C-alpha positions in Angstrom: -24.1 -73.0 -53.2 -20.8 -73.2 -52.0 -19.6 -69.7 -50.6 -16.1 -68.8 -50.3 -13.6 -65.7 -49.1 -9.8 -66.1 -50.7 -7.8 -63.3 -48.6 -4.3 -62.9 -50.0 -1.5 -60.5 -48.8 1.0 -59.3 -50.4 3.8 -56.6 -49.8 1.8 -54.1 -52.0 -1.8 -54.8 -51.0 -4.5 -57.1 -49.8 -6.9 -58.5 -52.1 -10.1 -60.8 -51.3 -12.3 -62.4 -53.6 -15.4 -63.6 -52.9 -16.4 -66.9 -54.5 -19.9 -68.4 -55.0 -20.3 -71.8 -56.8 -16.6 -71.1 -57.7 -17.7 -68.0 -59.7 -16.4 -64.5 -59.0 -18.9 -62.8 -57.7 -16.9 -59.8 -55.4 -13.5 -58.2 -55.1 -11.8 -55.6 -52.6 -8.6 -54.8 -52.7 -6.9 -52.7 -50.2 -3.8 -50.7 -51.2 -1.1 -51.0 -47.9 -0.5 -47.8 -46.0 -4.2 -46.3 -46.5 -4.8 -44.3 -44.3 -8.8 -43.9 -44.2 -11.3 -46.6 -44.8 -15.2 -46.0 -44.8 -16.0 -46.6 -40.7 -13.5 -44.6 -39.3 -13.9 -42.1 -36.7 -11.6 -38.7 -37.0 -11.8 -35.6 -35.0 -12.6 -33.4 -37.5 -12.1 -29.2 -37.3 -14.9 -27.2 -39.6 -13.4 -25.3 -42.0 -16.1 -23.9 -44.3 -19.9 -23.6 -44.4 -21.7 -23.7 -47.3 -25.2 -22.0 -46.8 -26.4 -22.6 -50.3 -25.3 -26.1 -50.2 -26.8 -26.8 -46.7 -23.5 -28.6 -46.0 -19.6 -28.1 -44.8 -16.3 -29.1 -45.4 -14.3 -30.6 -42.5 -10.5 -30.8 -41.9 -9.9 -34.6 -40.8 -6.1 -34.5 -41.7 -6.2 -35.4 -45.4 -5.2 -33.5 -48.3 -8.8 -33.4 -49.4 -11.4 -31.8 -46.7 -14.2 -34.2 -45.8 -17.8 -33.0 -47.1 -20.6 -33.4 -44.9 -24.4 -32.8 -45.8 -27.2 -31.7 -43.7 -28.7 -34.7 -43.5 -25.8 -36.8 -42.4 -25.8 -34.9 -39.3 -28.7 -36.8 -37.7 -31.7 -35.1 -35.7 -29.3 -35.2 -32.4 -26.3 -33.5 -33.7 -26.5 -30.7 -30.9 -26.2 -33.7 -28.6 -23.1 -35.1 -30.6 -22.0 -31.3 -30.9 -22.0 -31.5 -27.2 -20.7 -34.9 -26.4 -17.6 -34.2 -28.8 -16.8 -30.7 -27.4 -17.2 -32.3 -23.5 -15.2 -35.1 -24.6 -11.8 -33.5 -26.2 -12.0 -30.7 -23.2 -11.7 -34.3 -20.8 -15.0 -34.3 -19.3 -16.3 -37.4 -20.4 -16.2 -40.9 -17.7 -17.3 -44.5 -18.6 -19.1 -44.4 -22.4 -20.1 -40.5 -22.2 -23.5 -41.2 -22.3 -24.7 -42.4 -18.8 -26.9 -39.4 -17.0 -25.9 -37.6 -20.6 -28.8 -34.5 -21.2 -29.4 -34.9 -24.2 -30.2 -31.3 -26.2 -33.8 -30.6 -28.3 -33.4 -32.9 -31.6 -33.0 -30.9 -35.2 -35.8 -30.5 -37.8 -34.9 -32.4 -41.5 -35.4 -28.8 -42.8 -32.8 -26.9 -41.2 -29.6 -25.1 -42.2 -26.2 -26.8 -41.7 -25.4 -22.6 -40.3 -27.6 -23.3 -37.2 -25.9 -26.3 -35.6 -22.0 -25.7 -37.1 -19.6 -23.1 -36.9 -16.1 -22.6 -38.7 -13.3 -23.7 -36.4 -15.9 -25.7 -34.5 -14.1 -29.2 -33.8 -16.7 -32.7 -33.7 -16.3 -36.2 -34.4 -16.7 -37.7 -37.5 -17.1 -41.1 -39.6 -16.0 -41.9 -42.8 -19.5 -42.7 -44.8 -17.2 -42.9 -48.8 -13.8 -43.2 -49.2 -11.7 -40.3 -51.4 -13.0 -40.7 -55.2 -11.1 -39.4 -58.1 -10.8 -35.9 -56.9 -13.4 -35.6 -54.0 -12.7 -35.8 -50.5 -14.5 -38.7 -48.0 -17.6 -37.9 -47.1 -18.6 -37.6 -43.7 -21.4 -38.4 -40.9 -22.3 -37.5 -37.3 -24.3 -40.2 -36.9 -21.6 -42.5 -35.5 -21.8 -45.9 -35.6 -20.2 -49.1 -34.3 -20.5 -52.3 -36.6 -20.1 -55.7 -35.1 -20.9 -59.4 -36.3 -24.3 -59.6 -35.5 -25.0 -55.6 -34.2 -24.5 -52.4 -34.5 -24.6 -50.2 -31.6 -26.0 -45.9 -32.4 -25.1 -43.5 -30.0 -27.6 -41.1 -29.0 -30.5 -43.6 -30.1 -33.0 -45.3 -27.9 -34.4 -48.0 -30.5 -33.9 -51.7 -31.4 -34.5 -52.4 -35.6 -34.2 -55.7 -36.9 -32.8 -56.1 -40.5 -35.4 -56.9 -43.4 -34.3 -60.1 -44.0 -34.8 -61.7 -40.8 -38.9 -62.5 -42.1 -39.7 -64.5 -39.3 -42.0 -62.5 -36.6 -41.2 -65.1 -33.9 -36.8 -64.9 -34.6 -37.7 -60.9 -34.7 -39.6 -60.5 -31.5 -37.1 -62.8 -29.9 -34.1 -60.9 -30.8 -36.0 -57.7 -29.8 -36.5 -58.7 -26.4 -33.2 -59.7 -26.2 -31.3 -57.0 -27.1 -33.6 -54.6 -25.6 -32.2 -56.5 -22.2 -29.2 -56.2 -23.4 -28.1 -52.6 -24.7 -26.8 -49.7 -22.5 -28.8 -46.5 -21.7 -29.0 -43.9 -24.6 -27.6 -46.2 -27.1 -29.4 -47.9 -30.0 -29.0 -51.1 -32.0 -29.7 -52.8 -35.6 -29.3 -56.4 -35.3 -27.8 -58.1 -38.0 -28.7 -60.8 -40.3 -26.6 -62.9 -39.5 -28.2 -62.8 -36.1 -30.7 -64.9 -36.6 -31.2 -68.0 -34.6 -28.2 -66.6 -32.5 -27.9 -67.0 -28.8 -28.3 -65.3 -26.4 -24.9 -65.6 -25.3 -23.3 -64.9 -28.7 -25.5 -61.2 -28.8 -24.5 -60.4 -25.1 -20.8 -60.9 -26.2 -20.8 -59.1 -29.1 -22.5 -56.2 -27.7 -20.0 -55.9 -24.5 -17.0 -56.2 -27.6 -19.0 -52.7 -29.5 -19.0 -51.2 -26.2 -15.5 -51.8 -25.2 -14.5 -50.2 -28.8 -16.8 -47.1 -27.9 -15.3 -47.1 -24.3 -12.0 -47.1 -25.8 -12.7 -43.9 -27.9 -14.3 -41.9 -25.1 -10.9 -42.3 -23.6 -8.5 -41.4 -26.1 -10.6 -38.1 -26.7 -9.5 -36.3 -24.2 -5.7 -36.2 -25.4 -7.1 -36.2 -29.0 -5.9 -33.4 -31.8 -7.6 -31.9 -35.1 -7.1 -35.1 -37.5 -6.8 -37.8 -35.3 -8.0 -41.4 -36.0 -10.1 -42.1 -32.4 -11.6 -45.5 -33.8 -10.9 -47.7 -36.6 -12.6 -50.3 -38.2 -10.7 -53.7 -37.4 -8.4 -55.2 -39.6 -9.5 -55.2 -43.8 -10.2 -59.1 -44.0 -11.8 -58.9 -40.2 -14.1 -56.2 -41.7 -14.8 -58.3 -45.0 -15.4 -61.5 -43.4 -17.6 -60.1 -40.6 -20.0 -58.8 -43.7 -20.2 -62.4 -44.9 -21.1 -64.3 -42.1 -24.8 -64.5 -42.9 -23.4 -66.6 -45.9 -22.4 -69.6 -44.1 -18.9 -69.4 -45.3 -17.8 -73.4 -46.7 -14.2 -71.8 -47.1 -11.9 -68.6 -46.0 -8.8 -68.9 -47.7 -6.0 -66.6 -46.6 -1.8 -67.2 -47.6 -0.4 -64.4 -44.1 -0.2 -66.0 -41.0 -0.8 -62.8 -39.2 -4.1 -62.3 -41.2 -4.7 -66.5 -40.1 -4.2 -65.8 -36.7 -6.3 -62.5 -36.2 -9.4 -64.1 -38.3 -8.7 -67.6 -36.1 -9.6 -65.1 -32.7 -12.2 -63.4 -34.4 -14.1 -66.3 -35.6 -13.7 -68.1 -32.7 -16.5 -66.0 -30.8 -18.8 -66.3 -33.7 -21.6 -69.2 -33.6 -21.3 -69.1 -37.3 -20.5 -72.2 -39.3 -17.7 -70.0 -41.2 -15.4 -70.1 -38.0 -14.7 -74.2 -39.3 -13.8 -72.7 -42.8 -10.6 -71.1 -42.0 -7.8 -72.3 -44.0 -4.1 -71.1 -44.0 -2.8 -72.2 -47.9 1.0 -72.7 -48.3 2.9 -73.4 -50.8 5.1 -70.7 -53.2 2.5 -70.2 -55.7 0.6 -67.6 -55.1 -2.9 -67.6 -53.2 -5.0 -66.3 -55.9 -2.7 -68.4 -59.2 -3.4 -71.5 -57.2 -7.2 -71.5 -57.1 -7.6 -69.8 -60.6 -8.7 -66.6 -59.5 -6.0 -64.6 -61.1 -7.7 -66.2 -64.8 -11.6 -64.8 -63.4 -10.1 -61.3 -62.4 -8.1 -60.8 -66.1 -11.6 -62.2 -68.2 -14.3 -60.7 -65.3 -12.4 -56.7 -66.2 -11.9 -56.2 -69.7 -13.4 -53.5 -72.0 -15.1 -56.7 -73.6 -16.7 -59.5 -71.3 -18.0 -62.9 -72.9 -20.7 -64.4 -70.9 -22.8 -67.3 -72.8 -22.2 -68.8 -76.0 -20.4 -66.5 -78.0 -22.5 -63.1 -76.3 -20.8 -60.6 -75.0 -21.1 -57.3 -73.1 -18.8 -54.1 -73.8 -18.3 -52.1 -70.7 -17.3 -48.1 -71.6 -16.7 -45.6 -69.0 -16.9 -41.8 -69.5 -16.3 -38.8 -66.6 -19.4 -38.5 -66.3 -21.5 -42.3 -66.4 -20.6 -45.9 -67.1 -22.0 -47.8 -70.4 -23.0 -51.1 -71.2 -24.1 -52.6 -74.6 -25.2 -55.9 -75.2 -24.2 -58.0 -78.0 -25.5 -61.3 -79.7 -21.7 -62.4 -81.3 -22.4 -66.0 -82.6 -25.3 -66.7 -79.9 -28.1 -67.3 -81.9 -30.4 -70.1 -82.3 -31.6 -71.1 -86.4 -34.5 -72.8 -84.7 -35.7 -69.4 -82.7 -37.0 -66.5 -83.9 -35.0 -63.3 -83.8 -37.0 -62.1 -81.1 -36.8 -64.8 -78.6 -33.1 -64.9 -79.4 -33.0 -61.5 -78.0 -34.5 -62.5 -75.2 -32.5 -65.2 -74.3 -29.3 -63.2 -74.5 -30.8 -60.5 -72.5 -31.8 -62.3 -69.6 -28.3 -63.9 -69.5 -27.0 -60.6 -69.7 -29.1 -59.0 -67.2 -27.5 -62.0 -64.8 -24.0 -61.0 -66.1 -24.8 -57.1 -65.7 -25.3 -57.5 -61.7 -22.4 -59.3 -61.7 -20.5 -56.7 -63.6 -21.8 -53.9 -61.6 -20.9 -55.0 -58.0 -17.9 -56.9 -59.0 -16.3 -53.9 -60.2 -18.5 -51.7 -57.7 -19.3 -49.2 -60.6 -21.7 -46.1 -59.2 -23.4 -43.4 -60.0 -25.4 -43.4 -63.4 -24.9 -47.0 -65.6 -26.6 -46.8 -68.7 -27.3 -50.1 -70.4 -28.4 -50.8 -73.9 -30.1 -54.3 -74.2 -30.7 -55.9 -77.9 -34.0 -54.3 -79.4 -36.8 -56.6 -78.4 -40.7 -55.5 -80.2 -42.6 -57.7 -77.2 -43.8 -55.3 -74.0 -43.9 -58.9 -72.4 -40.4 -59.9 -73.2 -39.3 -56.3 -72.1 -41.2 -56.9 -68.5 -38.6 -60.4 -68.1 -35.9 -58.6 -69.0 -36.5 -55.8 -66.1 -38.2 -58.7 -63.7 -34.5 -60.6 -64.2 -32.3 -57.6 -64.1 -34.1 -56.2 -61.2 -33.9 -59.9 -59.0 -30.4 -60.1 -60.0 -29.3 -56.9 -58.4 -31.8 -57.7 -55.2 -28.0 -59.8 -54.2 -26.6 -56.3 -54.0 -25.5 -54.5 -50.8 -25.3 -51.2 -52.1 -27.8 -49.1 -52.4 -29.3 -48.7 -56.2 -32.5 -47.6 -58.3 -33.3 -49.5 -61.4 -35.5 -47.3 -63.8 -38.0 -48.8 -66.4 -36.9 -50.2 -70.0 -37.4 -47.2 -72.9 -39.1 -48.2 -75.9 -35.3 -48.2 -77.3 -34.7 -51.3 -74.7 -32.6 -48.6 -72.7 -32.3 -48.8 -69.0 -31.0 -46.4 -66.7 -29.2 -47.8 -63.4 -28.0 -45.3 -60.5 -25.8 -47.3 -58.0 -24.3 -45.9 -54.9 -20.3 -46.2 -54.6 -18.6 -46.2 -51.0 -15.0 -47.2 -52.1 -13.0 -46.3 -55.5 -14.4 -48.5 -58.7 -12.4 -51.5 -58.6 -9.9 -51.8 -61.6 -8.0 -54.4 -62.9 -5.7 -53.4 -66.0 -5.7 -56.5 -68.3 -4.1 -54.9 -71.0 -0.2 -54.1 -70.3 2.7 -53.2 -72.0 4.6 -56.3 -72.8 7.7 -57.6 -70.6 9.6 -58.8 -73.8 9.8 -56.0 -75.5 8.3 -53.3 -73.2 6.5 -52.0 -76.3 9.2 -51.6 -78.7 8.5 -54.8 -80.5 12.0 -56.4 -79.8 12.3 -59.4 -77.6 15.6 -59.9 -76.1 17.7 -62.9 -77.3 16.4 -65.6 -75.4 20.7 -66.5 -74.9 20.6 -63.2 -73.4 18.2 -64.4 -71.1 20.2 -66.8 -68.5 23.0 -64.1 -68.4 20.7 -61.3 -67.6 19.7 -63.6 -64.6 23.1 -64.5 -63.7 24.5 -61.0 -64.0 21.5 -59.5 -61.8 22.7 -62.4 -59.2 26.2 -61.9 -59.3 26.3 -57.5 -58.6 23.7 -58.6 -55.9 26.0 -61.1 -54.5 29.4 -59.0 -54.8 28.2 -55.4 -55.0 25.7 -55.1 -52.5 26.4 -58.4 -50.3 23.4 -59.8 -50.5 22.9 -63.3 -48.8 19.8 -64.3 -49.7 17.6 -64.0 -52.5 14.4 -65.4 -53.9 14.1 -65.1 -57.8 10.7 -65.5 -58.7 10.8 -66.7 -63.0 9.0 -68.7 -65.6 8.6 -72.6 -64.9 10.4 -73.4 -68.2 13.1 -71.2 -66.6 13.4 -72.1 -63.2 13.8 -75.7 -64.2 16.5 -75.0 -66.4 18.6 -73.2 -63.3 17.7 -77.0 -61.1 18.3 -79.2 -63.6 21.3 -81.6 -62.8 23.3 -82.5 -59.7 25.5 -79.8 -59.9 22.7 -76.7 -60.9 23.2 -73.2 -62.0 21.5 -72.4 -58.5 24.0 -75.3 -57.0 27.0 -73.0 -58.5 25.8 -69.4 -57.7 26.0 -71.0 -54.2 30.0 -71.7 -54.9 31.1 -68.9 -56.9 28.9 -66.0 -55.7 28.7 -67.2 -52.1 24.5 -66.5 -52.2 21.4 -68.8 -51.7 18.8 -67.8 -54.2 15.5 -69.2 -53.6 13.6 -70.1 -57.1 10.0 -69.9 -57.4 8.3 -70.9 -60.8 5.2 -68.8 -61.4 3.2 -69.8 -65.0 1.9 -66.1 -64.7 4.9 -64.5 -66.1 6.3 -64.4 -69.5 9.0 -66.6 -71.0 11.7 -63.7 -70.8 10.3 -61.6 -66.8 11.8 -62.6 -64.0 11.8 -60.4 -60.6 14.0 -60.9 -57.8 12.9 -59.9 -54.1 15.1 -59.7 -50.6 14.2 -61.7 -47.0 11.6 -58.7 -46.5 9.8 -59.8 -50.0 10.6 -56.4 -51.1 11.7 -56.3 -55.0 14.3 -55.4 -55.8 14.7 -52.9 -58.7 17.6 -53.4 -60.7 
C-alpha cells in the first residue's frame, strides 16, 4: 500500500492530507497565528476549584480557562507541583530531576482540593484544543514526544507500544532504553522504533532531553500564561506520527517547510527520509494532485461510496447521525438480505474513513440498512470494528440494536474538521444575476489600473480562470504586455481551474490578497 503525505502552505493556513493508494484517509488543517496546540506546555494559575466535579479551572493566558480533572493530575502531582514551584522561583539546575526528592504519590480516589489551591502556579500540558465554547483540557502528567520515544518525567518505567508484537524485539528495545534513559524519567517506546538501531534511539532521547532542559532554563523567568515548551512545527508533528507507515512520498510546496523536514528526517532511520519532495509550479499542491476534488466529495452532507449507495451525515449539538442508503446499488439476482449485507459492509469501511477524516467526536449514531439475519449483523459489526482499528483516536463501538442502529463514541482532541462544500456563487453573489462576460475584462483592467496609478503597485499576481488567463497572454503584444507599457505594472498571470469564469483574485508581492 502506497502511503503519502501532502503538505500545502498558504498565507492563511497549513493543510496536510494523508493518502493511502491515492485515496484520502486523513486530513489536518492549522490556521496561521493559532496560539495553542495539543502538546504545548504553559505556566498556568489555578483560578477556581470545583470540588463537586473533582476538577479545576486553570488560566493559561487564553480567553477561556483550561479545564483539568483530578484524574489528569497523575499520582505524582505533589512532586510535580513542587517541581513547578521550585522552577518558577529559579531553584532548578540541569534537567531539574537530578537528586530530586519525590513527594508521596496521591490516591486515585483523592480530591483535587487536596493537591491544588486557588492562585497556585503550575505547569500544564494541552490535552485537547479549545472546542466550540469550551476552553482547552490540560494535564499535569507532562510528556515530551519524539520520533521513536516519549519522555515522561517523574516516572521510572519503560513501556513499549502494543503494536510491536515480537517478544525478542520488545526485549531488545527495552534493554536499550533502560540503559539510555536518565534517572527519574520514564519512556514510552513508539511503534516507529521497531528494528531501529541503538544510535538512533540514543539520539532521539538526547534531543528530547535537550528540549526538556531548555524548558527548565526558561522557568526562572516565566510568567503566568507563558508557553515554556511547544510542539515542533505543525508539519513535523504530523510527519513524526506517520513515520511508522514508511511513507513513499512527502510533498510540500513551501521551501521553509521542506528545509525543516529535510533536517528532521536526516536523523531518522525510516525509509521516509528519502521520500521528501519540494513541489514547484503555479498550480496549488492540492489542485495538482487532485486532493481538492477528494476534499469536496468527502465532506458534503451526502457522500457516495459504492455503485450508487451513499451516506447522509448530519451534525447536531449533542451527536452525529450517519444514515446508510442503498440508492441504485442493488443486484436483482440477489435477495434483499444479501443486497443489504453487501451495502452495509461497504458502508462500514466508508464510515470508519469519514469519522477519522472529519475527526468526529462524541456520540455517533449509525443507521445501517435493516438486516434480519443475526449472522449478517455480526459480519457488519466485525467489519466496522476492524475498520475502526486503523483509527488512532480512543473510541468504543457498542453492539448493534435489533433495529440495526450502532452507537460509536470517539474522543476528539481538535475541533472537528469541516470543509465547506456549498458556497455562494462568486459570479452572482447569491443574487441570481451574472455580470456580462464583456465586463469581466473591463473589471480586471480597471483593478490593475487602480492598483498601478492610485496605490503605486509595481508587481501583482492575478489568479483567474485558465480561459481568461490565456486571453490576456494571447498575441505578440498581449493585454498583459500593454498593461506593463501603459500602467508600468508587471502582472504575473496564474491560471486556476478551480475558479469560476468571472472570478479573479489579485495578490501583492507578500502573497497577501488585495481586497478591492
